[in-house]
Backbone as CSV, one residue per row, in Angstrom:
resi,resn,N_x,N_y,N_z,CA_x,CA_y,CA_z,C_x,C_y,C_z
1,UNK,0.592,-1.083,0.129,-0.216,0.269,0.046,0.787,1.405,0.042
2,UNK,0.899,2.067,-1.047,1.728,3.475,-1.247,1.257,4.535,0.024
3,UNK,1.720,5.070,0.365,1.540,5.580,1.356,2.288,7.405,1.705
4,UNK,1.636,8.419,1.872,2.559,9.518,1.906,1.823,10.404,3.540
5,UNK,3.266,10.695,4.383,2.712,11.330,5.233,3.546,12.709,5.290
6,UNK,2.627,13.826,5.606,3.202,15.163,5.446,2.838,15.672,7.032
7,UNK,3.708,16.464,7.829,3.123,17.022,9.120,3.735,18.052,9.231
8,UNK,3.403,19.419,9.931,3.490,20.535,10.170,2.589,20.826,11.432
9,UNK,3.448,21.846,12.298,2.943,22.521,13.560,2.553,23.579,12.994
10,UNK,1.103,24.092,13.857,0.591,25.390,13.466,-0.408,25.689,14.757
11,UNK,-1.038,26.591,15.034,-1.835,27.214,15.841,-3.196,26.968,15.615
12,UNK,-4.038,26.602,16.001,-5.310,26.207,15.738,-6.318,27.023,16.561
13,UNK,-7.268,28.020,16.032,-8.189,28.613,16.423,-9.149,28.236,16.282
14,UNK,-9.767,28.151,17.625,-11.341,27.461,17.353,-12.477,28.263,17.847
15,UNK,-13.498,28.485,17.080,-14.722,29.130,17.876,-15.823,28.773,17.616
16,UNK,-16.889,28.974,18.357,-18.645,27.923,18.087,-18.722,28.094,16.683
17,UNK,-18.109,29.335,15.968,-18.852,29.231,14.622,-17.886,28.279,13.786
18,UNK,-18.512,27.020,13.623,-17.400,26.234,12.224,-17.043,26.959,11.474
19,UNK,-17.821,28.344,10.536,-17.101,28.674,9.173,-16.188,29.515,9.716
20,UNK,-16.140,29.996,11.222,-14.721,30.956,11.080,-13.715,29.724,11.157
21,UNK,-13.393,28.546,11.506,-12.167,27.595,11.973,-11.150,28.149,10.836
22,UNK,-10.087,28.187,11.500,-8.602,28.533,10.251,-7.370,28.187,11.243
23,UNK,-6.712,28.072,10.482,-5.192,27.460,11.247,-4.286,28.769,10.370
24,UNK,-3.676,29.391,11.235,-2.820,30.661,11.707,-1.490,30.561,11.646
25,UNK,-0.700,30.365,10.343,0.795,30.203,10.701,1.326,30.842,11.804
26,UNK,2.601,30.509,12.168,3.435,30.732,13.073,4.822,30.349,12.710
27,UNK,5.990,30.728,13.605,7.606,30.901,13.555,7.874,29.788,14.280
28,UNK,8.357,28.568,13.766,8.648,27.055,14.530,10.057,27.519,15.363
29,UNK,10.302,26.857,16.249,11.628,26.977,17.019,12.760,26.908,15.987
30,UNK,12.673,26.344,15.157,14.160,26.190,14.267,14.218,27.342,13.012
31,UNK,13.100,28.518,13.446,13.048,29.683,12.309,12.446,29.442,11.248
32,UNK,12.056,28.425,10.650,11.395,28.092,9.402,10.002,28.729,9.696
33,UNK,9.408,29.591,8.755,7.921,30.177,8.564,6.969,28.897,8.616
34,UNK,6.148,29.191,9.601,5.070,27.936,9.386,4.356,28.352,8.307
35,UNK,4.055,29.701,7.903,3.537,29.957,6.424,3.950,29.225,5.157
36,UNK,5.445,29.155,5.540,6.285,28.646,4.415,5.915,26.962,4.569
37,UNK,5.959,26.267,5.837,5.540,24.811,5.737,4.127,24.515,5.370
38,UNK,3.179,25.628,5.621,1.800,25.184,5.384,1.694,25.229,3.692
39,UNK,2.374,26.263,3.000,2.229,26.145,1.443,3.149,25.091,1.068
40,UNK,4.105,24.495,1.706,4.534,23.166,0.883,3.776,22.011,1.177
41,UNK,2.873,22.228,2.441,1.931,21.096,2.651,0.514,21.347,1.568
42,UNK,0.329,22.494,1.522,-0.571,22.629,0.320,-0.184,22.232,-0.905
43,UNK,0.955,22.518,-1.133,1.509,21.839,-2.546,1.618,20.336,-2.744
44,UNK,1.825,19.805,-1.679,1.853,18.412,-1.710,0.391,17.815,-1.521
45,UNK,-0.538,18.377,-0.767,-1.966,18.016,-0.831,-2.497,18.229,-2.366
46,UNK,-2.146,19.022,-3.027,-2.756,19.426,-4.509,-2.421,17.969,-5.257
47,UNK,-1.092,18.057,-5.041,-0.494,16.797,-5.878,-1.547,15.596,-5.762
48,UNK,-2.224,15.361,-4.537,-2.451,14.238,-4.291,-4.003,14.427,-4.412
49,UNK,-4.243,15.414,-4.511,-6.027,15.513,-4.765,-6.556,15.783,-3.425
50,UNK,-6.127,16.124,-2.161,-6.502,16.365,-1.227,-7.329,17.702,-1.037
51,UNK,-8.447,18.046,-0.642,-9.433,19.003,-0.946,-9.127,20.289,0.309
52,UNK,-8.978,19.333,1.664,-8.928,20.587,2.886,-7.966,20.033,3.739
53,UNK,-7.326,20.622,4.574,-6.439,20.157,5.830,-7.376,20.038,6.864
54,UNK,-8.012,20.376,7.639,-8.833,20.050,8.749,-10.151,19.631,8.287
55,UNK,-10.812,18.642,8.724,-11.803,18.233,8.525,-12.797,18.161,10.043
56,UNK,-12.207,18.223,10.927,-12.648,17.889,12.281,-12.157,19.304,13.390
57,UNK,-13.019,19.443,14.335,-12.223,20.578,15.379,-13.021,19.943,16.493
58,UNK,-12.342,20.783,17.703,-12.909,20.688,19.122,-13.779,21.587,19.807
59,UNK,-15.204,21.708,19.858,-15.797,22.537,20.275,-16.524,21.975,21.602
60,UNK,-16.321,22.823,22.267,-16.750,22.819,23.745,-17.959,23.677,24.165
61,UNK,-19.114,23.117,24.613,-20.109,24.145,24.983,-19.547,25.042,26.031
62,UNK,-19.955,26.747,25.948,-19.262,27.472,26.881,-18.010,28.096,26.723
63,UNK,-17.191,27.867,25.851,-15.930,28.401,25.581,-15.752,28.735,24.157
64,UNK,-15.751,30.241,24.289,-15.860,31.215,22.941,-14.984,30.664,22.142
65,UNK,-13.919,30.506,22.667,-12.491,30.475,21.862,-11.576,29.176,22.304
66,UNK,-10.478,29.000,21.443,-9.252,28.382,22.002,-8.203,28.375,21.191
67,UNK,-7.358,28.842,22.008,-5.911,28.974,20.961,-4.953,27.563,21.783
68,UNK,-4.338,26.931,20.872,-3.382,25.910,21.607,-2.626,25.184,20.154
69,UNK,-1.475,24.812,20.540,-0.513,24.578,19.690,-1.040,23.141,18.994
70,UNK,-1.107,22.870,17.891,-1.742,21.325,17.272,-0.719,21.090,16.524
71,UNK,-0.536,19.543,16.605,0.392,18.990,15.406,-0.926,18.405,14.438
72,UNK,-0.910,18.805,13.398,-1.783,17.750,12.370,-0.888,17.315,11.267
73,UNK,-1.646,16.037,11.329,-0.867,15.094,10.515,-1.871,14.656,9.281
74,UNK,-1.326,14.558,7.937,-2.130,14.191,6.728,-1.624,13.031,6.144
75,UNK,-2.340,11.843,6.210,-1.761,10.481,5.697,-2.779,10.113,4.422
76,UNK,-2.057,9.795,3.323,-2.970,9.417,1.811,-2.658,8.035,1.332
77,UNK,-3.659,7.196,1.709,-3.120,5.923,1.154,-4.008,5.433,-0.304
78,UNK,-3.449,4.467,-0.643,-4.257,4.003,-1.964,-4.745,2.879,-1.757
79,UNK,-6.074,2.776,-1.759,-7.331,1.877,-1.205,-6.993,0.851,-2.215
80,UNK,-7.913,-0.310,-1.791,-8.256,-1.439,-2.749,-8.588,-1.047,-4.324
81,UNK,-9.320,-0.209,-4.392,-9.940,0.233,-5.763,-9.118,1.365,-6.618
82,UNK,-8.005,1.294,-5.936,-6.770,2.828,-6.437,-7.206,3.739,-6.000
83,UNK,-8.320,4.378,-5.330,-8.277,5.688,-5.185,-7.690,5.889,-3.770
84,UNK,-7.059,7.554,-3.900,-6.241,7.661,-2.718,-7.390,7.971,-1.687
85,UNK,-7.212,7.759,-0.282,-8.214,7.879,0.546,-7.520,8.954,1.825
86,UNK,-8.030,9.954,2.085,-7.166,10.856,3.044,-7.677,10.616,4.713
87,UNK,-6.676,10.704,5.354,-6.856,10.460,6.435,-6.597,11.959,7.483
88,UNK,-7.368,12.664,8.400,-6.610,13.827,8.739,-6.735,13.796,10.488
89,UNK,-5.762,13.695,11.099,-5.311,13.910,12.426,-5.289,15.384,12.962
90,UNK,-5.927,15.710,14.212,-5.616,16.850,14.636,-5.956,16.827,15.914
91,UNK,-4.887,17.131,16.874,-4.446,16.709,18.126,-4.040,18.200,18.695
92,UNK,-4.721,18.580,20.204,-4.214,19.594,20.627,-3.004,18.568,21.473
93,UNK,-1.606,19.252,21.484,-0.525,18.781,22.031,0.201,19.560,23.426
94,UNK,-0.643,20.296,23.532,-0.428,20.996,25.069,-1.307,22.061,25.581
95,UNK,-0.977,22.407,26.817,-2.090,23.319,27.601,-1.609,24.656,27.923
96,UNK,-0.555,25.168,27.124,0.397,26.432,27.784,-0.227,27.766,27.681
97,UNK,-1.380,27.366,26.440,-2.375,28.931,26.573,-3.230,29.168,27.360
98,UNK,-3.665,30.273,28.225,-4.563,30.364,28.956,-5.843,29.966,28.066
99,UNK,-6.448,30.442,27.026,-7.429,29.896,26.387,-7.894,28.303,26.015
100,UNK,-6.612,27.586,25.995,-6.538,26.095,25.825,-6.861,25.820,27.144
101,UNK,-6.461,26.285,28.412,-6.553,25.792,29.781,-8.264,26.243,29.956
102,UNK,-8.733,27.272,29.388,-10.231,27.550,29.605,-11.102,26.144,29.244
103,UNK,-10.635,26.117,28.121,-11.638,25.181,27.245,-11.732,23.900,27.940
104,UNK,-10.266,23.346,28.395,-10.337,22.119,29.172,-11.087,22.233,30.397
105,UNK,-10.919,23.199,31.195,-11.965,23.420,32.182,-13.267,23.221,32.298
106,UNK,-13.652,23.866,31.053,-15.127,23.780,30.894,-15.427,22.349,30.613
107,UNK,-14.596,21.510,29.634,-14.922,19.854,29.866,-15.125,19.507,30.975
108,UNK,-14.356,19.452,31.754,-14.048,18.804,33.103,-15.495,19.373,33.668
109,UNK,-15.688,20.178,34.035,-16.772,20.963,34.685,-17.989,20.199,34.465
110,UNK,-18.338,20.011,32.889,-19.432,19.382,32.073,-19.673,17.918,32.317
111,UNK,-18.250,17.342,32.137,-18.612,15.805,32.490,-18.508,15.395,33.920
112,UNK,-17.993,15.998,34.801,-17.870,15.512,36.180,-18.336,16.674,37.165
113,UNK,-19.338,15.939,38.045,-20.042,17.283,38.849,-19.552,17.288,40.257
114,UNK,-18.574,16.382,40.377,-18.059,15.969,41.797,-16.279,17.101,41.310
115,UNK,-15.934,17.051,40.370,-14.622,17.722,39.687,-15.104,19.083,39.816
116,UNK,-16.415,19.331,39.203,-16.503,20.582,39.238,-16.506,21.809,40.743
117,UNK,-17.204,20.878,41.500,-17.156,21.605,42.872,-15.609,21.986,43.247
118,UNK,-14.638,21.199,42.792,-13.425,21.403,43.152,-12.659,22.522,42.490
119,UNK,-12.955,22.509,40.985,-12.660,23.551,39.962,-13.169,24.693,40.624
120,UNK,-14.439,24.981,40.982,-14.727,26.211,41.574,-14.686,27.117,42.343
121,UNK,-13.650,26.282,43.517,-13.342,26.701,44.881,-11.883,26.919,44.678
122,UNK,-11.115,26.646,43.835,-9.556,26.488,43.441,-9.232,27.490,42.415
123,UNK,-7.968,27.771,42.480,-7.312,28.959,41.792,-7.225,28.090,40.167
124,UNK,-7.166,29.116,39.304,-7.062,28.629,37.989,-5.630,28.276,37.968
125,UNK,-5.188,27.289,37.248,-3.898,26.628,36.987,-2.994,27.759,35.758
126,UNK,-1.718,27.541,35.955,-0.978,27.861,35.102,0.374,26.840,34.873
127,UNK,0.923,26.910,33.920,2.241,25.932,33.566,3.185,26.903,33.086
128,UNK,4.530,26.615,33.588,5.271,27.528,33.129,6.252,26.747,31.888
129,UNK,6.704,27.732,31.220,6.752,27.408,29.652,8.452,26.751,29.887
130,UNK,8.305,25.470,28.557,9.586,24.711,29.083,9.988,24.941,27.670
131,UNK,11.332,25.774,27.733,12.298,25.973,26.449,13.420,24.999,26.085
132,UNK,13.522,23.845,27.096,14.807,22.801,26.982,14.650,21.517,27.536
133,UNK,13.612,20.906,26.961,13.741,19.565,27.614,14.715,18.816,28.075
134,UNK,16.170,18.886,27.481,17.100,18.156,28.193,17.217,18.804,29.258
135,UNK,17.272,20.234,29.665,17.620,20.715,30.980,16.411,20.161,31.739
136,UNK,15.311,19.835,31.461,14.212,19.675,32.294,14.223,18.240,32.808
137,UNK,14.667,17.137,31.957,15.024,16.384,32.168,16.490,16.068,33.402
138,UNK,16.959,16.973,33.098,18.653,16.801,33.805,18.265,17.188,35.439
139,UNK,17.430,18.065,35.311,16.879,18.837,36.645,16.051,17.627,37.504
140,UNK,14.959,16.908,36.158,14.185,16.099,37.322,15.084,14.637,38.006
141,UNK,16.563,14.778,37.421,17.573,13.663,37.925,17.932,14.295,38.952
142,UNK,18.288,15.445,39.253,18.927,16.079,40.345,17.925,16.035,41.474
143,UNK,16.732,16.557,41.179,15.819,16.660,42.474,15.310,15.236,42.855
144,UNK,15.706,14.321,42.435,15.150,12.971,42.761,15.585,12.956,44.404
145,UNK,14.420,12.417,44.996,14.195,12.074,46.491,15.645,13.094,47.279
146,UNK,15.536,14.187,47.095,16.067,15.234,47.844,14.962,16.214,47.994
147,UNK,14.701,16.826,49.054,14.131,18.033,49.638,14.351,19.285,48.656
148,UNK,13.419,19.832,48.559,13.487,21.014,47.419,14.390,21.782,47.342
149,UNK,15.132,22.559,48.417,16.126,23.358,49.073,17.015,22.842,48.702
150,UNK,17.684,21.648,48.927,19.190,20.980,48.993,19.116,20.528,47.330
151,UNK,17.839,20.251,46.501,18.061,19.868,45.135,18.285,21.211,44.478
152,UNK,17.695,22.215,45.065,17.926,23.462,43.930,19.293,23.925,44.251
153,UNK,19.886,23.697,45.448,21.382,24.388,45.613,22.279,23.444,45.169
154,UNK,21.922,22.071,44.881,22.752,21.312,44.064,22.617,21.716,42.387
155,UNK,21.440,21.987,42.006,21.327,22.165,40.685,21.974,23.388,40.292
156,UNK,22.009,24.366,41.182,22.522,25.683,40.997,24.007,25.517,40.830
157,UNK,24.767,24.604,41.573,25.750,24.179,41.595,26.335,23.565,40.147
158,UNK,25.489,22.913,39.469,25.390,22.338,38.483,25.671,23.378,37.263
159,UNK,24.859,23.971,37.327,24.489,25.067,36.400,26.061,26.019,36.371
160,UNK,26.404,26.344,37.568,27.652,27.068,37.605,28.777,26.408,37.009
161,UNK,28.872,24.821,37.312,29.827,23.879,36.791,29.966,23.665,35.518
162,UNK,28.787,23.724,34.848,28.626,23.793,33.397,28.841,25.042,32.616
163,UNK,28.910,26.255,33.061,29.116,27.565,32.822,27.665,28.352,32.523
164,UNK,27.016,27.960,33.096,25.650,28.837,33.202,24.580,28.052,32.372
165,UNK,22.994,28.520,32.368,22.031,27.544,32.193,21.952,27.262,31.035
166,UNK,22.691,27.950,29.876,22.529,27.976,28.701,23.310,27.102,28.425
167,UNK,24.654,26.569,29.067,25.463,25.823,28.923,25.411,24.275,29.474
168,UNK,24.279,24.030,30.131,23.726,22.887,30.558,23.237,22.055,29.244
169,UNK,24.160,21.056,28.609,23.555,20.636,27.164,24.225,19.371,27.448
170,UNK,24.016,18.658,26.277,24.330,16.998,26.704,25.791,16.997,26.273
171,UNK,26.395,17.707,25.276,27.839,17.740,24.931,28.633,17.853,26.751
172,UNK,27.892,18.831,27.183,28.987,19.394,28.231,28.938,18.340,29.325
173,UNK,27.474,17.800,29.798,27.447,17.229,30.631,28.184,15.712,30.630
174,UNK,28.374,15.208,29.277,29.058,14.299,29.056,30.411,14.241,29.121
175,UNK,30.973,15.450,29.417,32.631,15.755,29.571,32.794,16.042,30.847
176,UNK,31.782,16.160,32.161,32.189,15.889,33.169,32.299,14.158,33.931
177,UNK,33.207,14.523,34.402,33.374,13.317,35.562,32.767,12.869,36.537
178,UNK,32.379,11.883,37.061,31.573,11.220,38.069,32.215,12.381,39.258
179,UNK,33.564,12.411,39.193,34.041,12.962,40.353,33.832,14.437,40.582
180,UNK,34.008,15.337,39.872,33.236,16.480,39.372,32.009,16.741,39.769
181,UNK,31.221,15.681,39.512,29.894,15.776,39.635,29.625,15.625,41.317
182,UNK,30.296,14.874,41.743,30.460,14.452,43.017,30.667,15.404,43.974
183,UNK,31.416,15.947,43.596,32.120,17.388,44.295,31.187,18.458,44.520
184,UNK,30.034,18.440,43.873,28.965,19.490,44.097,27.705,18.686,44.132
185,UNK,27.810,17.434,44.801,26.783,17.042,46.014,25.641,16.220,44.823
186,UNK,26.478,15.687,43.820,25.748,14.604,42.747,26.113,12.990,42.977
187,UNK,25.365,12.068,43.492,25.979,11.036,43.712,26.513,10.387,42.445
188,UNK,27.305,9.408,42.747,27.596,8.634,41.849,26.816,7.760,41.137
189,UNK,25.618,7.505,41.085,24.482,6.883,40.540,23.666,7.783,39.939
190,UNK,23.513,8.905,40.332,22.784,10.542,39.603,23.896,10.942,38.529
191,UNK,24.842,10.866,38.990,26.077,10.828,37.666,26.127,9.888,36.489
192,UNK,25.812,8.558,36.764,25.271,7.540,36.004,24.199,8.033,34.961
193,UNK,23.174,8.429,35.767,21.893,8.795,35.257,22.022,10.132,33.937
194,UNK,22.601,11.370,34.820,22.767,11.894,33.795,23.838,12.030,32.564
195,UNK,25.148,10.981,32.660,25.576,10.688,31.879,24.982,9.956,30.432
196,UNK,23.894,9.126,30.946,23.171,8.157,30.301,22.168,9.236,29.421
197,UNK,21.449,10.163,30.234,20.472,11.306,29.570,21.445,11.652,28.421
198,UNK,22.150,12.265,28.672,23.462,12.643,27.594,23.750,11.791,26.251
199,UNK,24.332,10.805,26.509,24.452,9.906,25.539,23.123,9.797,24.753
200,UNK,22.243,9.180,25.208,20.914,9.255,24.410,20.402,10.667,23.780
201,UNK,20.911,11.611,24.049,20.727,12.652,23.163,21.718,12.902,22.081
202,UNK,22.945,12.773,22.588,23.848,12.666,21.676,23.981,11.819,20.355
203,UNK,23.653,10.042,21.135,23.669,9.453,19.935,22.832,8.279,20.087
204,UNK,21.593,8.548,20.848,20.412,7.261,20.843,19.226,8.181,20.152
205,UNK,19.234,9.052,19.611,17.913,9.805,18.726,17.061,10.452,19.394
206,UNK,17.523,10.862,20.988,16.729,11.889,21.322,17.231,13.231,21.131
207,UNK,16.073,13.952,21.085,16.536,15.736,21.016,15.541,16.373,21.401
208,UNK,15.794,17.665,21.521,14.384,18.617,21.928,13.509,18.339,20.887
209,UNK,13.902,18.709,19.551,12.439,18.703,18.859,12.002,17.486,18.640
210,UNK,12.342,15.880,18.590,11.817,14.897,18.840,11.020,14.639,19.943
211,UNK,11.233,15.177,21.098,10.645,15.056,21.997,9.440,15.788,22.096
212,UNK,9.429,16.757,21.627,8.260,17.521,21.560,7.360,16.961,20.445
213,UNK,7.887,16.379,19.502,7.003,15.974,18.283,6.158,14.282,18.573
214,UNK,6.903,13.355,19.561,6.550,12.001,19.868,5.264,12.190,20.112
215,UNK,4.133,11.260,20.239,3.091,10.527,20.967,3.201,10.324,22.403
216,UNK,2.560,10.525,23.060,2.482,10.310,24.472,2.908,8.530,25.229
217,UNK,2.559,7.666,24.295,3.099,6.472,24.681,4.451,6.219,24.186
218,UNK,5.042,6.801,22.672,6.042,6.530,22.269,6.939,7.746,23.062
219,UNK,6.431,8.406,23.471,7.897,9.354,24.460,7.719,8.552,25.933
220,UNK,7.007,7.882,26.306,6.986,7.095,27.996,7.769,6.303,27.718
221,UNK,7.886,5.747,26.527,8.808,4.379,26.215,10.213,4.638,25.807
222,UNK,10.269,5.727,25.196,11.409,6.230,24.969,12.485,6.820,26.001
223,UNK,11.695,7.381,27.056,12.272,8.177,28.126,12.317,7.280,29.104
224,UNK,11.568,6.488,29.557,11.781,5.328,30.397,12.884,4.136,30.079
225,UNK,13.138,4.341,28.738,14.507,3.473,28.422,16.142,4.284,28.740
226,UNK,15.929,5.562,29.754,17.037,6.103,29.894,17.204,5.784,31.124
227,UNK,18.349,5.606,31.755,18.669,5.023,33.344,18.127,6.358,34.119
228,UNK,17.520,6.130,35.384,16.954,6.770,36.133,15.931,7.830,35.916
229,UNK,15.157,7.175,34.799,13.786,8.109,34.552,12.948,7.060,34.422
230,UNK,11.993,7.019,35.519,10.827,6.024,35.540,9.456,6.697,34.826
231,UNK,8.416,5.946,35.129,7.117,6.368,34.438,6.629,7.691,34.704
232,UNK,6.501,8.046,36.530,6.756,8.893,37.398,6.848,10.031,36.895
233,UNK,8.359,9.896,36.623,9.096,11.062,36.519,8.820,11.694,34.828
234,UNK,8.175,10.584,33.946,7.814,10.833,32.508,6.624,11.629,32.523
235,UNK,5.425,11.265,33.594,4.593,11.846,33.565,4.581,13.065,34.031
236,UNK,5.392,13.219,35.057,5.293,14.710,35.351,5.999,15.569,34.493
237,UNK,7.154,15.187,33.649,7.549,15.855,32.902,6.835,16.205,31.564
238,UNK,5.743,15.460,30.894,4.602,15.649,30.283,3.764,16.100,30.485
239,UNK,3.529,16.302,31.876,2.353,17.692,32.496,2.847,18.933,32.770
240,UNK,3.943,18.998,33.247,4.506,20.402,33.673,5.641,20.590,32.648
241,UNK,6.195,20.211,31.871,7.131,20.935,31.228,6.639,20.606,29.463
242,UNK,5.984,19.695,28.993,5.385,19.413,27.801,3.784,20.077,27.934
243,UNK,3.269,20.345,28.985,2.037,20.627,28.848,1.173,20.103,28.025
244,UNK,1.436,18.627,28.096,0.576,17.208,27.176,-0.744,17.275,28.033
245,UNK,-2.061,17.645,27.133,-3.242,17.434,27.896,-3.705,16.311,28.307
246,UNK,-3.618,15.053,28.159,-4.403,13.659,28.503,-3.405,12.904,29.032
247,UNK,-2.563,13.214,30.151,-1.761,12.077,30.988,-2.074,12.126,32.178
248,UNK,-2.721,11.156,32.599,-2.974,10.546,34.099,-2.102,9.496,34.600
249,UNK,-1.183,10.525,36.056,-0.031,9.637,36.581,-0.751,8.849,37.753
250,UNK,-1.058,7.794,37.285,-1.671,6.722,38.147,-0.874,6.043,39.504
251,UNK,0.546,6.283,39.158,1.171,5.995,40.119,1.459,7.213,41.359
252,UNK,1.196,8.703,41.059,1.316,9.494,42.100,0.675,9.536,43.421
253,UNK,1.101,9.372,44.394,0.272,9.399,45.905,-0.618,10.464,45.650
254,UNK,-0.276,11.775,45.380,-1.266,12.785,45.707,-2.099,12.710,44.449
255,UNK,-2.208,12.259,43.329,-3.419,12.038,42.868,-4.184,11.163,43.096
256,UNK,-3.794,10.024,43.894,-4.690,8.725,44.232,-5.226,9.271,45.616
257,UNK,-4.395,10.257,46.213,-5.275,10.518,47.538,-6.130,11.617,47.619
258,UNK,-6.081,12.176,46.001,-7.115,12.946,45.699,-8.193,12.271,45.014
259,UNK,-8.270,11.125,44.005,-9.487,10.365,43.898,-10.309,9.594,45.217
260,UNK,-9.160,9.519,46.422,-9.905,8.770,47.251,-11.017,9.822,48.566
261,UNK,-11.018,10.999,48.130,-11.109,11.978,48.735,-12.101,12.546,47.966
262,UNK,-12.313,12.717,46.997,-13.111,13.165,46.006,-14.188,12.475,45.568
263,UNK,-14.172,10.918,45.596,-15.078,10.026,45.152,-15.541,9.267,46.293
264,UNK,-15.019,9.380,47.491,-15.189,9.068,48.684,-15.220,7.400,48.651
265,UNK,-13.950,6.833,48.158,-13.445,5.665,48.301,-12.802,5.324,49.225
266,UNK,-13.284,3.816,49.502,-12.583,3.100,50.637,-11.346,2.703,50.568
267,UNK,-10.271,2.757,49.614,-9.108,2.671,49.896,-8.603,3.593,48.659
268,UNK,-7.176,3.388,48.736,-6.632,4.180,47.586,-6.644,3.385,46.255
269,UNK,-7.303,4.222,45.471,-7.849,3.468,44.122,-6.613,2.566,42.971
270,UNK,-6.469,1.602,42.446,-5.837,1.046,41.812,-5.708,2.144,40.214
271,UNK,-4.276,1.770,39.190,-4.479,2.251,38.116,-5.794,2.127,37.466
272,UNK,-6.171,0.910,37.356,-7.751,0.484,36.706,-8.616,1.405,37.024
273,UNK,-9.155,1.555,38.392,-9.866,2.343,38.632,-9.769,3.785,38.663
274,UNK,-8.413,4.289,38.339,-8.320,5.786,38.411,-8.531,5.682,36.857
275,UNK,-8.145,4.976,35.960,-8.554,4.918,34.614,-10.057,5.040,34.206
276,UNK,-11.017,4.038,35.175,-12.219,4.022,34.722,-13.001,5.376,35.266
277,UNK,-12.637,5.611,36.442,-13.112,6.827,36.800,-12.932,8.127,36.048
278,UNK,-11.517,8.385,35.670,-11.268,9.466,35.004,-11.878,9.646,33.170
279,UNK,-12.370,8.557,33.010,-12.453,8.436,31.128,-13.270,9.565,30.899
280,UNK,-14.513,9.938,31.542,-15.137,11.374,30.976,-13.976,12.620,30.967
281,UNK,-12.796,12.627,31.737,-11.877,13.808,31.550,-11.436,13.997,30.288
282,UNK,-11.145,12.735,29.646,-10.313,12.714,28.301,-10.979,13.834,27.374
283,UNK,-10.151,14.535,26.615,-8.837,14.324,26.629,-8.197,15.689,27.754
284,UNK,-8.551,15.268,28.679,-7.756,16.559,29.693,-7.645,16.187,30.803
285,UNK,-6.965,14.915,30.823,-6.812,14.284,32.024,-5.459,14.986,32.994
286,UNK,-4.622,15.437,32.286,-3.712,16.218,33.145,-4.269,17.154,34.066
287,UNK,-5.242,17.744,33.267,-5.786,19.051,34.273,-6.670,18.599,35.588
288,UNK,-7.374,17.372,35.209,-7.852,16.918,36.295,-6.899,16.418,37.434
289,UNK,-5.847,15.759,36.724,-4.529,15.376,38.095,-4.186,16.306,38.888
290,UNK,-4.080,17.660,38.021,-3.752,19.059,38.677,-4.846,19.424,39.771
291,UNK,-5.776,18.751,39.595,-6.974,19.600,40.669,-6.983,18.308,41.779
292,UNK,-6.775,17.121,41.440,-6.361,16.484,42.607,-5.341,16.947,43.460
293,UNK,-4.010,17.283,43.021,-3.310,17.753,43.925,-3.615,18.989,44.661
294,UNK,-4.649,19.866,44.252,-4.990,21.083,44.616,-5.955,20.722,45.770
295,UNK,-6.532,19.640,45.344,-7.354,19.200,46.176,-7.221,18.501,47.849
296,UNK,-6.188,17.920,47.683,-5.628,17.449,49.046,-4.595,18.371,49.630
297,UNK,-4.380,19.671,48.821,-3.886,20.622,49.690,-4.747,21.705,50.495
298,UNK,-5.845,21.729,50.110,-7.157,22.336,50.766,-7.321,21.840,51.862
299,UNK,-7.287,22.631,53.211,-7.422,22.424,54.449,-9.060,22.166,54.813
300,UNK,-9.716,23.204,54.233,-11.374,23.101,54.592,-12.238,22.094,53.340
301,UNK,-12.878,21.186,53.500,-13.604,20.507,52.531,-14.289,21.189,51.856
302,UNK,-14.454,20.516,50.284,-15.161,21.149,49.467,-16.783,20.820,49.644
303,UNK,-17.290,22.311,49.409,-18.974,22.055,49.668,-19.546,22.054,48.430
304,UNK,-20.564,21.363,48.246,-21.389,21.466,46.952,-22.305,22.203,47.244
305,UNK,-22.990,22.606,45.841,-23.887,23.711,45.607,-24.960,23.156,46.825
306,UNK,-25.394,22.311,46.610,-26.778,21.478,47.413,-26.343,21.713,49.033
307,UNK,-24.943,21.533,49.261,-25.042,21.589,50.578,-25.208,22.864,51.332
308,UNK,-24.501,23.962,50.613,-24.724,25.198,50.677,-26.139,25.622,51.029
309,UNK,-27.240,25.155,50.192,-28.536,25.863,50.628,-28.928,25.364,52.109
């Protein structure tokens, strides 16, 4: 079966009026104009007879608009009758924008009455931007099993050893000896983790760009193959660094306690039970998990509208 796959990144602007849907070009991190990429895609689409780029959208009741970074992939395959069949995938890739978070919140409030009560008494979420996945992963290794203040001090010493934040790169880390790292408070085990992470970036096919483009399951598999990076670490990285919208960290104790409290469970839920309960949250389980953390931080109980009357 012959196939051709073309993909590009764009910003999708969605409104309630389906006639106003559009894809707005933007400049990518590699400096290549998204308008240029779009024109190339349109030329390719014309060659294979595709008529439109987007044939589906995400509309959520109550949200006037949503601006999210989107990966749009168009695949064409020749079917048994010899005709080209076009498939279009449009997937929201992060929750970086305020408008995207607003859409996600509206979805969660509509699909889960109990979660809505939590949302209405908690602050609005925000996620810090991540410009360098390698640095985020290296930081997560340094911070493992340490108190925040101690980990921060060691990480700052690592930055100084490398020559500044901009110099914390795979190439620089790979040249630091275990002794040099141990002298700033990094254990031999963590030094081996940092070296393995660097090796995977230098030789193993990982890169900042590839990480941004991998699907969730693919990314989980790729990163857990690195020494010292487990499923929980990847889930945290995906939520707080990449802002992936549909990550459910079933191994996180705080999230499990949130489920226990919100749904009046008899015991901490199993991963399968969490998957079942949170199914209506899709595709915004990351934000649902964020609210579970906020719930267990609250000293006062969440009071429903019925109880207030």
